[in-house]
N, C-alpha and C positions, 0 to 999 in steps of 0.2 A: 504493500500500500504506500509506503514511504517513497519508493522509487517511482511509482505511478504519479503521485502528487508532485514530486520533483520535476518529472518530465512535463507534466501539465503546466506547472509554473513557468518552466523555460519556454514551452510552446506559446503560452499566453504572452510572455514578454516579447517573443519574436514577432507575434502579430502586432502588439502595441508598437514595437520598433518600426516595423514596415509601415504601419499607418502614420506614425509620426514623420517618417521620411517622405511618404507620399504627400502628406499635408504640407510639408515644407516646400516641396517642389511645385505643388499646386499654387502656392503663393507666387512663385516666380512665373509660372506658366500663365496664370490668369492676368497678371499685370502686364506681362510682355505682350500678350494678345490684345489687351486693352489699348496699348500704345502702338499697335500695328507692327510689332516686331515679328518676323517669321520664326517659328519654333519647329524645326523638323523632328525633334525627338523629346520625349518625356519618359524617363526611365527610373525605376526604383531598383536600386542595387547596382552591382558592377559584375563584370565577367560575362560569361556566355548568357545569351538571351534564352529564358525559359518560355516566355510567351510574349507576343506582341500583336498589336492590331493597329492599322492605320485608319485614322478618321480625319477626313479633311486633308490638311497639309501636315499633320503631326502623327508620328508613330508613337503609340503608347505601349509600354511593356514592362516586364519584370525580369530581372536578371538573377543569376544564381547566388551571388554573394550579397547578403543583406547588410552591407556595411556603409551604406550611403545611397545617394541617388543624384540625378542631374537632369537638367533640360539643356538642349543644344540650341543656342540662339545664333542666328546669322550675323556676322560682323561684330563680334565682341571687341575686336581691336581695329583701329583705323589703319589704312594702308601705310606703307613706309614713306619716307620723305620723297622718294622718286615715284610714288604712286603705285608701286608694284607690291604684290602680296605673296609671291612664290618664294620659297627658300632659295638663297643664292650666295651663301657664305660658308667658308670652311672653318671659321672661328667657332669654337664650342659655345661661347657665350652668345655670340651673334646668331648662331644657329638655333639656340633655344628661342630667341625672340622671333625669328622668322618662321620657325616651325609652328609656334603658337599662332602667328598671324595667318599662316597658310591654312591651319585647321579651322580658323574662324570663317574662312571663305570657301571651304572645300565643297559645300553643297549650294553654292550660289547659283541662282536661276535667273533667267530674264525677268525683269520687273522687281528684283529684290533690292535694287539700288536705293530705293526709298524706304526699305524695310530693315535696314541694318541697325543693330543695337547702338553702335557708336554715334550714329547720326541723331539720336534722340537727345533732347535737352538734358543737361545734367540732373535736373530735379526728377525727370522721368526715370533716368537710369538708377538714381538713388532709390526710388520707390520700388522698381523691379527687383533690385538686389536686396532691399530691406524686407520685402514682402515674405520671402522664405523664412528667415529667422523669426519674423513677427508672427507667422502662423504657429511656430513652436511656442512662442510666448503666450499666444491666445490659448493653446491647448493646456499649457502649464497652469495658467490662471484659472481657466474653467474647471479643470480637474481639482485643483487645490481648493477653490471656493466651494465646489460641490461637496468635497469630503469634509471641509471645515464646518460648513453650515448644516449639511445633511447628516453627518455622522458625529464629528467632533474629535477632540483630542483628550488624552489623559490629563486631567487637571486636578491638582491638589485642592481640597476643600477645607473648611474650618471644622469638619467633624473629626473626632478623635478615633484613630484606628488602633492605637496601641500606646501604652504608658510604660516605659522602662523603669526598672527599680533604682537605677543609679545613673550618674552622669559620666559619660565616656566622651572624651574629645573626638570630634569627627575626623581628625587627622590620624587617629589610631586605627590600625587594622584589626579590630576585635569587636565582638558583640556581647561577650559575657562580662559581668561585673567582677571586679577584682577587689581584694581587701584595700581599704583606704579610699575607694571611689565614693564621692559624696552622694547622698540620696537625691533622687530626682525631685525637683521642686513641684512638678505636676502631680506626682504620686502623693507627695506630702500634703498637697492642697486638696486631694480627694478627687482629682480628675479621673474619669472612667471611660472605657471604650464605649462609643456610641454617643457621648456628649457632643453637642454642637456649640461651639463658641460663637456668641453673637455680639459680644462687646469685650473690650480689653481696657481696663483702667478707665472705664466710663466712656470710651470711644467705640461707637458701633463698627462692626466689621462684617463684611459679606463675602470676602474672598481671601484666599491664602496669602496672596502677595501683600495685602494690607496688614493682615494679622502678623505675618512674619516680620514685616518691617517694624511694627510696634514692639514686638517681643525683643528683637535685636537691639532696639534703642533703650531698653529698660533693664535696670538691675535694682534689686531690692524689692520691697513690698509692692504688690499690684493686685487689683481686683479683676477676676476673670468671671464674666457673666456667661452662663451656659444654659442650654435647653436640654432637659433630661426628662424623658417620659411625658413630654408635652408641657412641662412647667419650667419656668425660669428660676435659676438659682445663682447666687453670687458666691464664688469661692475666693479665698485670699491665698496668694502664692508669693513666695520669696524667691525671686529670680536671681540666679548667679551668673557670673561670667564664664563662658566656655569657648573653646576654640571650635568654630564652626566654618563650614564651607563658604567661600566668598561668593558674592553676586555682583554682576555688572550693573551699569546704569539702567538697563532694561529689566532688572530683576532676575536675569538668567544666571544659573550656577556657573561658576568659573572652575572647571576641573583642576584639581591639584593645588588650588590656592585656598588658604584658610586665614580667618581673621578672629580676633577676640570680640565677642558680642554677648548681649543678654541671652539667657537660655532658660526656657520653661521645661522642655523635655517631654515631648509627646510626638507620636507619628501621626501625620495627617492622612485622612482617607483620600484615595485617588478615585475619581470617577471619569467616565467618558462623557464629556459635555460638549454639545454643539456650540459654535461661536456665533455671535452676531455678525452682520455684514461688515460693520466698521472694524471689529476685532479681527475678522478673517482677512480683510485687506491689510490691516496693520501687520498681521503675522506673515502674510505673503510678502510684504515689503521687507521684513526681516529675512525671509528666505532668499529674496533677490539680493539683498546686501551680503548675506553669507556666501552666495554664489559668486559674486564679484570678488570678494576677498579670497575665495578658494582658487579662482582663476589666477589672481595675482600671485598667490602663494605656491603655484604649481612648480616653478623652478626649484624652490627651496625644498620640495618634498622628494626630489629625484634621489638624493643619497639614501634616504630611508627606504624608498622603493627598491633601489638596487640591493640594499642589505636584506630586505625581505624576500627578494626574488633569488638572489645568488648567495646569500649568507645566512646567518642565523638570527637576523634582525626580526623584531616584532612588527607585524602588520598592524598599523594603528587604525583606529576606528574612522579617522578622517582622511585616510589614505585615498588617493584617486582610484577610481574603479572604472574599468572599461566595459564593453558590451558583454564579454564573457562573465566578468565578475557580477554585473547587474543581473544577468540571467541566472547565475547561481544563487544570488540573493533572492530572486523571484521564486526559485525552487524551494528555498528555505522558508519563505513566507507561507507557501502553500502547506507546509508541514507544521506550522505553529499550532500549539495546543490551545487555541483561543477560539471564540465564536466566529462563525463564518463572516459576519459583517466586519469584524476586525481584520480578517485576512484580506477581504475585498478592499477595505480602506487602505491598508498597508501597501497592497499591490498598486492601487491607483496613485498613491503618493510617490511610489518609486517611479512610475511612469511620468508623473508631473515633474519630478526632479530631473529625469532624463531630458525632457523637453526644455526645461529651463537651462540646463547645461548646453544643449544644442544652440539655443538662442544666444547665450553669452559667448560661447566659443566662436560662433560664426560672425559675431560682431567685432571680433578683433580686427584692427585695421591692417591686416596682412594678407597678401595674395598667397595662395589661391582661394582664401576664404571670402565670403560675401562682403565682409567688412573692408577688405582690400579694394574691391571694385567701388564700394561706396566712397572710400577715401580718395580714390582716383577721380571720381566724378566731382566730388566737392572741391578738390584741388583745381580741376579744370574750371569750375565755375568761379572760384576765387581769382585765378589769374586772368580770366576774361574780364571780370569786373574791374580789376586793377588796370588792365590795358585800356578799358573804356574811360576810366577815371583820368588817366594821364594821356588820353587821346593817342594811344599807340595802336599799331595794327593788331587785329585779332590773332592771338597765338594759335588758334585752332584747337582741335581735340587733343586732350592729353593722351599720349601714347602709353597706355598701361602695359602694352606688350614689352616695353623696355624694362619692366620690373620682373619679367619672367625668370631671369637667373636668380633673383632674390626669392621668388616664389618656389623655385626648385629647392633652394636651401631650406626654406621654411617647411616645405612639404617633407623634406628628408628628416628634419628635426622632429616633426609631428609623427612620422612613421616610426622613428626610433623610440620615441616616448610611448607610442601605442603598443609597440612590441614589448617594451619593458613592463608596462601595465598588464599586458596579456600574460606574460610569464608569471608575474606576481599573483595574478588572479587564479592561475592554475596551481602553482606550487604552494602559495601561502595566501589563500583568499581571505577577504574581509567576511566575517560572520556576524549574524545578528542574534543568534541564539546560543 
């Protein structure tokens, strides 16, 4: 049964991956056709073609390797300075440029002169190239908001789930009381499992974040108002100082960092609670911010990845994960011993995170990514405006093909990084259980 569920999880992730890629390329295709650019091909995947069908002027198909996709637009690059597009140089770097230029015109037909990508205004080219990643962002936001508002997230409440007998510093790796440990202020005050704290020291509380903040800021005597068996009671507790886990400005736990703060000593009950639309949007914003920080931090994580793949290094929880790793996690999700709705929510969040990563990654201003073409169009627009401002001749289209040698270097780096992540995902995968 475990193997069957694992295979099912991997298969579902593969379907979600293909849909995400197809949706990405649909963004490019629809806007390109909107602006009159001829698109001979729309393909999901790479390698040998498994299935294709031509409708109108475009061939639609699926290829064998589901690691990406593409649409082929006519005239991605302008002709060379002499107006020619065929390869005509023995220089390796120049050959890369001219090969790319030739490929952009290899399916040119009569009447396509006015349907070339590079002839469109820069703002139209920006829209065409941005539309693909934007579709992934739409998917990520829609899935995330659906899960957040329709299902919810594990949220700590003000209800008591447990009361330890003694005080143990949270920095210590133990759970059993030792001689000399001070008694728990919560137990001494008479706090019991099932009590719901509704006020602390006269201040009403309705969520864990507010209650936790008040407790951390308090030492000494304090009143704790609770609801027990439908009735309100007020207990008096003597809070002490303890070493507790640190929190950032957003109230999120900072792993591995501890601070001295007020301590009452009870475990809060956790419930799955749907979020309101504003709270969901706020949490989505945090997810986007974390995604940007993760992209920026990728180079710094290469040494740890290398040690995890080829040494005895630990694979950290925030380690980059590739398609294989995500598929394995999807298989793990299907085997979790939790209610079905939790499994569905976890799988959908995994898919949302994947789409968010596709958006952020493709927006990097580097060829051959979509962001590289966007940067080229914006640069062309800027230099044309400067030329008009100073009454200089129009510099013409910016020749993005000249950046192809850089694109090959960037692609080589990405391929090496992808292979490194692949090896790490196989020999030392990230696990969620």
